[in-house]
Structures are given as structure tokens and as C-alpha cells.
N, CA, C and O atoms as CSV, one atom per row, in Angstrom:
chain,resi,resn,atom,element,x,y,z
A,1,MET,N,N,9.711,-1.664,8.219
A,1,MET,CA,C,10.156,-1.143,6.951
A,1,MET,C,C,9.286,0.071,6.601
A,1,MET,O,O,8.057,0.001,6.647
A,2,LEU,N,N,9.929,1.159,6.258
A,2,LEU,CA,C,9.226,2.371,5.855
A,2,LEU,C,C,8.632,2.168,4.467
A,2,LEU,O,O,9.337,1.793,3.530
A,3,LEU,N,N,7.334,2.417,4.342
A,3,LEU,CA,C,6.643,2.260,3.065
A,3,LEU,C,C,6.452,3.593,2.357
A,3,LEU,O,O,6.665,3.700,1.149
A,4,ALA,N,N,6.053,4.603,3.113
A,4,ALA,CA,C,5.788,5.917,2.534
A,4,ALA,C,C,5.885,6.958,3.644
A,4,ALA,O,O,5.621,6.682,4.814
A,5,ARG,N,N,6.270,8.152,3.238
A,5,ARG,CA,C,6.362,9.241,4.207
A,5,ARG,C,C,5.987,10.538,3.523
A,5,ARG,O,O,6.448,10.850,2.425
A,6,GLY,N,N,5.138,11.278,4.204
A,6,GLY,CA,C,4.764,12.603,3.741
A,6,GLY,C,C,5.250,13.619,4.755
A,6,GLY,O,O,6.068,13.302,5.618
A,7,ARG,N,N,4.764,14.803,4.654
A,7,ARG,CA,C,5.155,15.830,5.619
A,7,ARG,C,C,4.584,15.543,7.004
A,7,ARG,O,O,5.249,15.777,8.014
A,8,PHE,N,N,3.344,15.034,7.052
A,8,PHE,CA,C,2.675,14.789,8.322
A,8,PHE,C,C,2.481,13.310,8.646
A,8,PHE,O,O,2.483,12.934,9.818
A,9,TRP,N,N,2.313,12.463,7.626
A,9,TRP,CA,C,1.988,11.050,7.827
A,9,TRP,C,C,3.160,10.150,7.468
A,9,TRP,O,O,4.004,10.491,6.640
A,10,ASN,N,N,3.185,8.999,8.111
A,10,ASN,CA,C,4.200,7.986,7.906
A,10,ASN,C,C,3.489,6.635,7.783
A,10,ASN,O,O,2.534,6.378,8.517
A,11,ALA,N,N,3.934,5.774,6.874
A,11,ALA,CA,C,3.399,4.417,6.764
A,11,ALA,C,C,4.566,3.449,6.841
A,11,ALA,O,O,5.534,3.560,6.088
A,12,ALA,N,N,4.465,2.499,7.759
A,12,ALA,CA,C,5.537,1.520,7.949
A,12,ALA,C,C,4.941,0.127,8.070
A,12,ALA,O,O,3.829,-0.046,8.569
A,13,LEU,N,N,5.687,-0.853,7.612
A,13,LEU,CA,C,5.257,-2.243,7.676
A,13,LEU,C,C,5.852,-2.901,8.907
A,13,LEU,O,O,7.056,-2.819,9.152
A,14,SER,N,N,5.000,-3.548,9.671
A,14,SER,CA,C,5.439,-4.336,10.817
A,14,SER,C,C,5.540,-5.785,10.366
A,14,SER,O,O,4.517,-6.425,10.125
A,15,LYS,N,N,6.744,-6.309,10.249
A,15,LYS,CA,C,6.938,-7.667,9.731
A,15,LYS,C,C,6.356,-8.724,10.660
A,15,LYS,O,O,5.806,-9.722,10.196
A,16,THR,N,N,6.470,-8.519,11.936
A,16,THR,CA,C,6.028,-9.550,12.876
A,16,THR,C,C,4.511,-9.662,12.940
A,16,THR,O,O,3.977,-10.761,13.092
A,17,GLU,N,N,3.825,-8.553,12.827
A,17,GLU,CA,C,2.368,-8.575,12.993
A,17,GLU,C,C,1.612,-8.537,11.678
A,17,GLU,O,O,0.389,-8.677,11.666
A,18,ARG,N,N,2.323,-8.347,10.563
A,18,ARG,CA,C,1.683,-8.260,9.258
A,18,ARG,C,C,0.636,-7.144,9.218
A,18,ARG,O,O,-0.488,-7.330,8.752
A,19,THR,N,N,1.048,-5.983,9.724
A,19,THR,CA,C,0.188,-4.805,9.712
A,19,THR,C,C,0.947,-3.623,9.128
A,19,THR,O,O,2.178,-3.600,9.108
A,20,VAL,N,N,0.190,-2.649,8.658
A,20,VAL,CA,C,0.756,-1.374,8.228
A,20,VAL,C,C,0.379,-0.358,9.295
A,20,VAL,O,O,-0.792,-0.210,9.647
A,21,LEU,N,N,1.368,0.325,9.794
A,21,LEU,CA,C,1.152,1.346,10.819
A,21,LEU,C,C,1.165,2.719,10.164
A,21,LEU,O,O,2.191,3.165,9.652
A,22,LEU,N,N,0.018,3.381,10.186
A,22,LEU,CA,C,-0.098,4.769,9.735
A,22,LEU,C,C,-0.014,5.645,10.975
A,22,LEU,O,O,-0.792,5.468,11.913
A,23,SER,N,N,0.908,6.576,10.990
A,23,SER,CA,C,1.048,7.434,12.161
A,23,SER,C,C,1.378,8.852,11.729
A,23,SER,O,O,1.950,9.086,10.664
A,24,LEU,N,N,1.005,9.781,12.580
A,24,LEU,CA,C,1.328,11.184,12.341
A,24,LEU,C,C,2.723,11.458,12.875
A,24,LEU,O,O,3.103,10.960,13.934
A,25,LEU,N,N,3.477,12.249,12.137
A,25,LEU,CA,C,4.829,12.611,12.551
A,25,LEU,C,C,4.745,13.751,13.566
A,25,LEU,O,O,4.354,14.867,13.223
A,26,ARG,N,N,5.101,13.473,14.777
A,26,ARG,CA,C,4.917,14.407,15.887
A,26,ARG,C,C,5.600,15.750,15.684
A,26,ARG,O,O,5.005,16.797,15.941
A,27,ASP,N,N,6.829,15.726,15.232
A,27,ASP,CA,C,7.601,16.967,15.140
A,27,ASP,C,C,7.157,17.878,14.012
A,27,ASP,O,O,7.465,19.069,14.024
A,28,GLU,N,N,6.443,17.343,13.044
A,28,GLU,CA,C,6.038,18.121,11.880
A,28,GLU,C,C,4.643,18.720,11.989
A,28,GLU,O,O,4.268,19.569,11.180
A,29,LEU,N,N,3.870,18.286,12.984
A,29,LEU,CA,C,2.490,18.760,13.086
A,29,LEU,C,C,2.420,20.227,13.498
A,29,LEU,O,O,3.159,20.660,14.383
A,30,PRO,N,N,1.536,20.990,12.861
A,30,PRO,CA,C,1.306,22.368,13.298
A,30,PRO,C,C,0.705,22.379,14.705
A,30,PRO,O,O,0.134,21.383,15.148
A,31,GLU,N,N,0.833,23.472,15.382
A,31,GLU,CA,C,0.362,23.604,16.760
A,31,GLU,C,C,-1.131,23.299,16.915
A,31,GLU,O,O,-1.537,22.753,17.941
A,32,GLU,N,N,-1.949,23.640,15.923
A,32,GLU,CA,C,-3.392,23.411,16.063
A,32,GLU,C,C,-3.748,21.920,16.088
A,32,GLU,O,O,-4.876,21.559,16.425
A,33,TYR,N,N,-2.790,21.051,15.733
A,33,TYR,CA,C,-3.027,19.612,15.765
A,33,TYR,C,C,-2.212,18.907,16.843
A,33,TYR,O,O,-1.944,17.709,16.747
A,34,ARG,N,N,-1.828,19.645,17.853
A,34,ARG,CA,C,-1.011,19.095,18.943
A,34,ARG,C,C,-1.667,17.861,19.571
A,34,ARG,O,O,-0.967,16.930,19.970
A,35,GLU,N,N,-2.984,17.844,19.662
A,35,GLU,CA,C,-3.703,16.726,20.282
A,35,GLU,C,C,-3.567,15.427,19.488
A,35,GLU,O,O,-3.876,14.356,20.010
A,36,LEU,N,N,-3.114,15.500,18.248
A,36,LEU,CA,C,-3.016,14.322,17.393
A,36,LEU,C,C,-1.640,13.669,17.411
A,36,LEU,O,O,-1.392,12.746,16.635
A,37,ARG,N,N,-0.767,14.113,18.253
A,37,ARG,CA,C,0.626,13.639,18.227
A,37,ARG,C,C,0.790,12.157,18.518
A,37,ARG,O,O,1.831,11.588,18.190
A,38,GLU,N,N,-0.179,11.529,19.106
A,38,GLU,CA,C,-0.095,10.091,19.396
A,38,GLU,C,C,-0.951,9.264,18.438
A,38,GLU,O,O,-1.186,8.082,18.690
A,39,MET,N,N,-1.414,9.856,17.359
A,39,MET,CA,C,-2.315,9.199,16.417
A,39,MET,C,C,-1.642,8.038,15.703
A,39,MET,O,O,-0.612,8.215,15.053
A,40,LYS,N,N,-2.228,6.845,15.824
A,40,LYS,CA,C,-1.720,5.647,15.157
A,40,LYS,C,C,-2.901,4.821,14.665
A,40,LYS,O,O,-3.906,4.653,15.356
A,41,ILE,N,N,-2.744,4.316,13.460
A,41,ILE,CA,C,-3.758,3.453,12.862
A,41,ILE,C,C,-3.033,2.188,12.409
A,41,ILE,O,O,-2.148,2.252,11.555
A,42,GLU,N,N,-3.400,1.045,12.972
A,42,GLU,CA,C,-2.752,-0.225,12.652
A,42,GLU,C,C,-3.680,-1.056,11.771
A,42,GLU,O,O,-4.664,-1.624,12.245
A,43,VAL,N,N,-3.351,-1.118,10.486
A,43,VAL,CA,C,-4.204,-1.791,9.510
A,43,VAL,C,C,-3.604,-3.157,9.162
A,43,VAL,O,O,-2.495,-3.219,8.631
A,44,PRO,N,N,-4.309,-4.242,9.448
A,44,PRO,CA,C,-3.814,-5.566,9.044
A,44,PRO,C,C,-3.721,-5.643,7.516
A,44,PRO,O,O,-4.555,-5.079,6.808
A,45,LEU,N,N,-2.709,-6.337,7.021
A,45,LEU,CA,C,-2.554,-6.465,5.571
A,45,LEU,C,C,-3.784,-7.074,4.918
A,45,LEU,O,O,-4.096,-6.761,3.769
A,46,ASP,N,N,-4.480,-7.937,5.637
A,46,ASP,CA,C,-5.698,-8.544,5.091
A,46,ASP,C,C,-6.786,-7.516,4.818
A,46,ASP,O,O,-7.674,-7.758,4.000
A,47,SER,N,N,-6.728,-6.374,5.489
A,47,SER,CA,C,-7.737,-5.328,5.325
A,47,SER,C,C,-7.234,-4.135,4.521
A,47,SER,O,O,-7.980,-3.179,4.307
A,48,TRP,N,N,-5.976,-4.177,4.070
A,48,TRP,CA,C,-5.388,-3.029,3.374
A,48,TRP,C,C,-6.147,-2.709,2.090
A,48,TRP,O,O,-6.337,-1.536,1.768
A,49,ASN,N,N,-6.581,-3.717,1.357
A,49,ASN,CA,C,-7.301,-3.481,0.111
A,49,ASN,C,C,-8.548,-2.629,0.340
A,49,ASN,O,O,-8.837,-1.718,-0.436
A,50,ARG,N,N,-9.269,-2.926,1.391
A,50,ARG,CA,C,-10.494,-2.166,1.700
A,50,ARG,C,C,-10.161,-0.703,1.984
A,50,ARG,O,O,-10.879,0.198,1.551
A,51,LEU,N,N,-9.074,-0.472,2.708
A,51,LEU,CA,C,-8.663,0.898,3.019
A,51,LEU,C,C,-8.210,1.619,1.754
A,51,LEU,O,O,-8.615,2.754,1.499
A,52,GLN,N,N,-7.374,0.959,0.972
A,52,GLN,CA,C,-6.839,1.573,-0.236
A,52,GLN,C,C,-7.939,1.843,-1.258
A,52,GLN,O,O,-7.915,2.858,-1.954
A,53,LYS,N,N,-8.883,0.946,-1.341
A,53,LYS,CA,C,-9.983,1.077,-2.307
A,53,LYS,C,C,-10.784,2.360,-2.071
A,53,LYS,O,O,-11.257,2.983,-3.021
A,54,HIS,N,N,-10.933,2.748,-0.813
A,54,HIS,CA,C,-11.742,3.920,-0.489
A,54,HIS,C,C,-10.914,5.150,-0.126
A,54,HIS,O,O,-11.461,6.152,0.336
A,55,ALA,N,N,-9.606,5.079,-0.331
A,55,ALA,CA,C,-8.737,6.204,0.029
A,55,ALA,C,C,-9.061,7.464,-0.775
A,55,ALA,O,O,-8.903,8.576,-0.271
A,56,ARG,N,N,-9.505,7.300,-1.999
A,56,ARG,CA,C,-9.799,8.465,-2.844
A,56,ARG,C,C,-11.293,8.738,-2.990
A,56,ARG,O,O,-11.706,9.492,-3.871
A,57,THR,N,N,-12.098,8.129,-2.131
A,57,THR,CA,C,-13.537,8.376,-2.203
A,57,THR,C,C,-13.939,9.294,-1.053
A,57,THR,O,O,-13.202,10.218,-0.710
A,58,ASP,N,N,-15.048,9.057,-0.485
A,58,ASP,CA,C,-15.629,9.874,0.570
A,58,ASP,C,C,-14.817,9.806,1.863
A,58,ASP,O,O,-14.464,8.717,2.314
A,59,ARG,N,N,-14.522,10.952,2.458
A,59,ARG,CA,C,-13.711,10.973,3.686
A,59,ARG,C,C,-14.433,10.318,4.853
A,59,ARG,O,O,-13.788,9.729,5.721
A,60,LYS,N,N,-15.764,10.408,4.893
A,60,LYS,CA,C,-16.504,9.756,5.975
A,60,LYS,C,C,-16.396,8.239,5.870
A,60,LYS,O,O,-16.270,7.548,6.881
A,61,LEU,N,N,-16.446,7.730,4.653
A,61,LEU,CA,C,-16.324,6.293,4.450
A,61,LEU,C,C,-14.928,5.819,4.843
A,61,LEU,O,O,-14.793,4.813,5.539
A,62,LEU,N,N,-13.904,6.518,4.412
A,62,LEU,CA,C,-12.537,6.147,4.781
A,62,LEU,C,C,-12.340,6.246,6.284
A,62,LEU,O,O,-11.735,5.363,6.892
A,63,GLY,N,N,-12.844,7.309,6.885
A,63,GLY,CA,C,-12.747,7.459,8.340
A,63,GLY,C,C,-13.469,6.340,9.072
A,63,GLY,O,O,-12.984,5.848,10.091
A,64,GLY,N,N,-14.616,5.941,8.562
A,64,GLY,CA,C,-15.361,4.844,9.172
A,64,GLY,C,C,-14.611,3.526,9.101
A,64,GLY,O,O,-14.647,2.733,10.042
A,65,ILE,N,N,-13.937,3.295,7.995
A,65,ILE,CA,C,-13.141,2.082,7.854
A,65,ILE,C,C,-11.976,2.117,8.845
A,65,ILE,O,O,-11.680,1.111,9.490
A,66,MET,N,N,-11.325,3.256,8.965
A,66,MET,CA,C,-10.160,3.367,9.849
A,66,MET,C,C,-10.536,3.283,11.326
A,66,MET,O,O,-9.681,2.977,12.158
A,67,LEU,N,N,-11.797,3.549,11.669
A,67,LEU,CA,C,-12.228,3.420,13.070
A,67,LEU,C,C,-11.977,2.019,13.617
A,67,LEU,O,O,-11.720,1.847,14.809
A,68,ASP,N,N,-12.054,1.021,12.742
A,68,ASP,CA,C,-11.820,-0.359,13.165
A,68,ASP,C,C,-10.371,-0.618,13.563
A,68,ASP,O,O,-10.081,-1.608,14.235
A,69,PHE,N,N,-9.459,0.266,13.153
A,69,PHE,CA,C,-8.036,-0.007,13.317
A,69,PHE,C,C,-7.310,0.953,14.258
A,69,PHE,O,O,-6.079,0.966,14.289
A,70,THR,N,N,-8.044,1.750,15.019
A,70,THR,CA,C,-7.402,2.686,15.940
A,70,THR,C,C,-8.122,2.710,17.277
A,70,THR,O,O,-9.321,2.443,17.361
A,71,ASN,N,N,-7.380,3.030,18.304
A,71,ASN,CA,C,-7.974,3.224,19.633
A,71,ASN,C,C,-8.262,4.700,19.891
A,71,ASN,O,O,-8.953,5.030,20.855
A,72,GLN,N,N,-7.750,5.584,19.057
A,72,GLN,CA,C,-7.931,7.021,19.225
A,72,GLN,C,C,-9.049,7.531,18.317
A,72,GLN,O,O,-8.806,8.295,17.383
A,73,LYS,N,N,-10.247,7.107,18.598
A,73,LYS,CA,C,-11.389,7.406,17.732
A,73,LYS,C,C,-11.702,8.898,17.671
A,73,LYS,O,O,-12.050,9.406,16.605
A,74,ASP,N,N,-11.585,9.613,18.799
A,74,ASP,CA,C,-11.828,11.057,18.795
A,74,ASP,C,C,-10.786,11.789,17.960
A,74,ASP,O,O,-11.113,12.734,17.242
A,75,GLN,N,N,-9.546,11.360,18.053
A,75,GLN,CA,C,-8.474,11.990,17.295
A,75,GLN,C,C,-8.624,11.715,15.802
A,75,GLN,O,O,-8.282,12.561,14.975
A,76,LEU,N,N,-9.128,10.545,15.460
A,76,LEU,CA,C,-9.299,10.194,14.052
A,76,LEU,C,C,-10.244,11.161,13.356
A,76,LEU,O,O,-9.992,11.554,12.217
A,77,SER,N,N,-11.326,11.551,14.018
A,77,SER,CA,C,-12.270,12.472,13.383
A,77,SER,C,C,-11.626,13.823,13.115
A,77,SER,O,O,-11.941,14.462,12.111
A,78,VAL,N,N,-10.742,14.266,13.976
A,78,VAL,CA,C,-10.026,15.536,13.763
A,78,VAL,C,C,-9.064,15.390,12.581
A,78,VAL,O,O,-8.989,16.276,11.729
A,79,ALA,N,N,-8.330,14.274,12.528
A,79,ALA,CA,C,-7.361,14.058,11.446
A,79,ALA,C,C,-8.044,13.954,10.088
A,79,ALA,O,O,-7.556,14.518,9.109
A,80,VAL,N,N,-9.157,13.246,10.016
A,80,VAL,CA,C,-9.873,13.091,8.749
A,80,VAL,C,C,-10.616,14.372,8.389
A,80,VAL,O,O,-10.855,14.643,7.212
A,81,GLY,N,N,-10.978,15.154,9.388
A,81,GLY,CA,C,-11.692,16.409,9.144
A,81,GLY,C,C,-10.813,17.531,8.623
A,81,GLY,O,O,-11.318,18.487,8.034
A,82,SER,N,N,-9.519,17.431,8.828
A,82,SER,CA,C,-8.584,18.447,8.350
A,82,SER,C,C,-8.247,18.196,6.883
A,82,SER,O,O,-7.793,17.108,6.528
A,83,ASP,N,N,-8.465,19.189,6.035
A,83,ASP,CA,C,-8.176,19.027,4.612
A,83,ASP,C,C,-6.702,18.726,4.360
A,83,ASP,O,O,-6.375,17.869,3.540
A,84,ARG,N,N,-5.809,19.430,5.063
A,84,ARG,CA,C,-4.363,19.211,4.870
A,84,ARG,C,C,-3.951,17.807,5.264
A,84,ARG,O,O,-3.236,17.133,4.524
A,85,LEU,N,N,-4.397,17.367,6.421
A,85,LEU,CA,C,-4.016,16.041,6.896
A,85,LEU,C,C,-4.668,14.944,6.067
A,85,LEU,O,O,-4.041,13.925,5.780
A,86,PHE,N,N,-5.931,15.150,5.681
A,86,PHE,CA,C,-6.641,14.133,4.915
A,86,PHE,C,C,-6.043,13.954,3.524
A,86,PHE,O,O,-5.863,12.822,3.076
A,87,SER,N,N,-5.736,15.042,2.838
A,87,SER,CA,C,-5.182,14.912,1.482
A,87,SER,C,C,-3.825,14.225,1.509
A,87,SER,O,O,-3.507,13.442,0.614
A,88,GLU,N,N,-3.027,14.512,2.526
A,88,GLU,CA,C,-1.743,13.824,2.602
A,88,GLU,C,C,-1.920,12.357,2.985
A,88,GLU,O,O,-1.184,11.500,2.497
A,89,LEU,N,N,-2.878,12.063,3.843
A,89,LEU,CA,C,-3.163,10.669,4.199
A,89,LEU,C,C,-3.512,9.872,2.945
A,89,LEU,O,O,-3.054,8.741,2.783
A,90,GLN,N,N,-4.312,10.446,2.066
A,90,GLN,CA,C,-4.662,9.776,0.813
A,90,GLN,C,C,-3.414,9.462,-0.004
A,90,GLN,O,O,-3.289,8.364,-0.546
A,91,SER,N,N,-2.500,10.406,-0.096
A,91,SER,CA,C,-1.267,10.203,-0.859
A,91,SER,C,C,-0.382,9.146,-0.218
A,91,SER,O,O,0.194,8.313,-0.918
A,92,VAL,N,N,-0.267,9.169,1.102
A,92,VAL,CA,C,0.571,8.198,1.800
A,92,VAL,C,C,0.000,6.791,1.646
A,92,VAL,O,O,0.757,5.833,1.489
A,93,ILE,N,N,-1.317,6.655,1.689
A,93,ILE,CA,C,-1.939,5.336,1.479
A,93,ILE,C,C,-1.625,4.829,0.076
A,93,ILE,O,O,-1.289,3.657,-0.090
A,94,SER,N,N,-1.726,5.685,-0.931
A,94,SER,CA,C,-1.416,5.281,-2.307
A,94,SER,C,C,0.053,4.901,-2.461
A,94,SER,O,O,0.373,3.879,-3.070
A,95,ASP,N,N,0.943,5.720,-1.912
A,95,ASP,CA,C,2.378,5.433,-1.997
A,95,ASP,C,C,2.738,4.152,-1.247
A,95,ASP,O,O,3.573,3.375,-1.709
A,96,ALA,N,N,2.113,3.933,-0.098
A,96,ALA,CA,C,2.369,2.719,0.673
A,96,ALA,C,C,1.891,1.489,-0.090
A,96,ALA,O,O,2.536,0.442,-0.051
A,97,THR,N,N,0.767,1.614,-0.779
A,97,THR,CA,C,0.260,0.497,-1.579
A,97,THR,C,C,1.249,0.139,-2.681
A,97,THR,O,O,1.531,-1.037,-2.911
A,98,LEU,N,N,1.770,1.145,-3.357
A,98,LEU,CA,C,2.765,0.886,-4.399
A,98,LEU,C,C,3.997,0.201,-3.825
A,98,LEU,O,O,4.528,-0.732,-4.428
A,99,SER,N,N,4.442,0.648,-2.691
A,99,SER,CA,C,5.604,0.050,-2.045
A,99,SER,C,C,5.330,-1.392,-1.633
A,99,SER,O,O,6.199,-2.251,-1.780
A,100,LEU,N,N,4.142,-1.665,-1.122
A,100,LEU,CA,C,3.774,-3.029,-0.747
A,100,LEU,C,C,3.769,-3.958,-1.960
A,100,LEU,O,O,4.195,-5.109,-1.861
A,101,VAL,N,N,3.293,-3.469,-3.093
A,101,VAL,CA,C,3.274,-4.270,-4.318
A,101,VAL,C,C,4.697,-4.460,-4.840
A,101,VAL,O,O,5.078,-5.567,-5.220
A,102,GLU,N,N,5.480,-3.387,-4.858
A,102,GLU,CA,C,6.863,-3.480,-5.347
A,102,GLU,C,C,7.693,-4.455,-4.520
A,102,GLU,O,O,8.569,-5.134,-5.056
A,103,ASN,N,N,7.426,-4.526,-3.230
A,103,ASN,CA,C,8.170,-5.417,-2.346
A,103,ASN,C,C,7.513,-6.787,-2.218
A,103,ASN,O,O,7.884,-7.574,-1.347
A,104,THR,N,N,6.557,-7.071,-3.066
A,104,THR,CA,C,5.809,-8.330,-3.134
A,104,THR,C,C,5.174,-8.744,-1.807
A,104,THR,O,O,5.003,-9.931,-1.528
A,105,VAL,N,N,4.832,-7.754,-1.006
A,105,VAL,CA,C,4.074,-8.023,0.214
A,105,VAL,C,C,2.609,-8.209,-0.155
A,105,VAL,O,O,1.918,-9.064,0.399
A,106,LEU,N,N,2.147,-7.396,-1.098
A,106,LEU,CA,C,0.813,-7.538,-1.689
A,106,LEU,C,C,0.992,-7.936,-3.138
A,106,LEU,O,O,1.970,-7.549,-3.778
A,107,THR,N,N,0.059,-8.699,-3.655
A,107,THR,CA,C,0.124,-9.073,-5.066
A,107,THR,C,C,-1.146,-8.627,-5.769
A,107,THR,O,O,-2.220,-8.547,-5.174
A,108,LEU,N,N,-0.991,-8.343,-7.033
A,108,LEU,CA,C,-2.130,-7.975,-7.861
A,108,LEU,C,C,-2.661,-9.236,-8.524
A,108,LEU,O,O,-1.890,-10.082,-8.977
A,109,THR,N,N,-3.960,-9.353,-8.575
A,109,THR,CA,C,-4.566,-10.489,-9.252
A,109,THR,C,C,-5.609,-9.992,-10.229
A,109,THR,O,O,-6.207,-8.933,-10.039
A,110,GLN,N,N,-5.816,-10.757,-11.257
A,110,GLN,CA,C,-6.836,-10.413,-12.245
A,110,GLN,C,C,-8.158,-10.985,-11.775
A,110,GLN,O,O,-8.243,-12.149,-11.384
A,111,VAL,N,N,-9.175,-10.164,-11.815
A,111,VAL,CA,C,-10.502,-10.577,-11.399
A,111,VAL,C,C,-11.354,-10.790,-12.643
A,111,VAL,O,O,-11.442,-9.913,-13.502
A,112,ASP,N,N,-11.977,-11.951,-12.734
A,112,ASP,CA,C,-12.858,-12.249,-13.855
A,112,ASP,C,C,-14.207,-11.595,-13.593
A,112,ASP,O,O,-14.936,-11.996,-12.685
A,113,VAL,N,N,-14.534,-10.592,-14.389
A,113,VAL,CA,C,-15.754,-9.848,-14.205
A,113,VAL,C,C,-16.950,-10.579,-14.809
A,113,VAL,O,O,-18.097,-10.249,-14.509
A,114,GLY,N,N,-16.698,-11.527,-15.622
A,114,GLY,CA,C,-17.775,-12.301,-16.253
A,114,GLY,C,C,-17.472,-12.518,-17.717
A,114,GLY,O,O,-16.793,-11.713,-18.355
A,115,ALA,N,N,-17.964,-13.577,-18.221
A,115,ALA,CA,C,-17.742,-13.912,-19.639
A,115,ALA,C,C,-18.771,-13.174,-20.492
A,115,ALA,O,O,-19.914,-12.962,-20.087
A,116,GLU,N,N,-18.328,-12.795,-21.671
A,116,GLU,CA,C,-19.240,-12.106,-22.585
A,116,GLU,C,C,-19.944,-13.059,-23.478
A,116,GLU,O,O,-20.750,-12.644,-24.310
């Protein structure tokens, strides 16, 4: 199921494996990113919160988290290092999170921060 799509990035849900597949759209990539055409990041739903939580923070931290979910570690550093690709990745992660919540794949819960 397609969760979110940008100009360069795509997020899809794999029902059988309970993972979100983040991938670069091959036909849309500029020539300078030709080496990234096979880029795929498979994030288990159990780890999606950690990825989403840091999507809008430091790019090194987000890249470090995504290293656990890809076999293309060299390509990941190029993708996260590109301002165009990174900013769209952040948007696709946010849009995919909304779609996951809307489709009740993920649920929101209230966290008790402590009694006053």
C-alpha cells in the first residue's frame, strides 16, 4: 500500500512483513544521483516511531538510525547528505506517518508524563 510519495522518495507499506519501504524513485532522480537508483530502506513498524521522532532533527542522527535498516550504507550517506533529497525524505516520513495513523496501522497513545 502506498503511504506517501514525493518527487524523489516513495513510502509503501508491506503487509506481509510489517515494514515500511522507503525507496528512491529511479526515473525521477537527477543524473548526479544515478548511483542511488537502488536505494531502499526497510523500516519495521516497531521501529517507525524512532525514525519519525528524529525525522525533523539532526540529519546525522536520522542517517544513523536508518543505517540499521539498509544494506546500501554508502548510498545512504549520499542521500542524507543531499539537501534536496534529505528535505523531501523528511516530508515523506511525516506524510507516511499520517497515512499509517489514518489507516490504523499505527495508533496514538497518551503518555503519562507524571502527576503534579
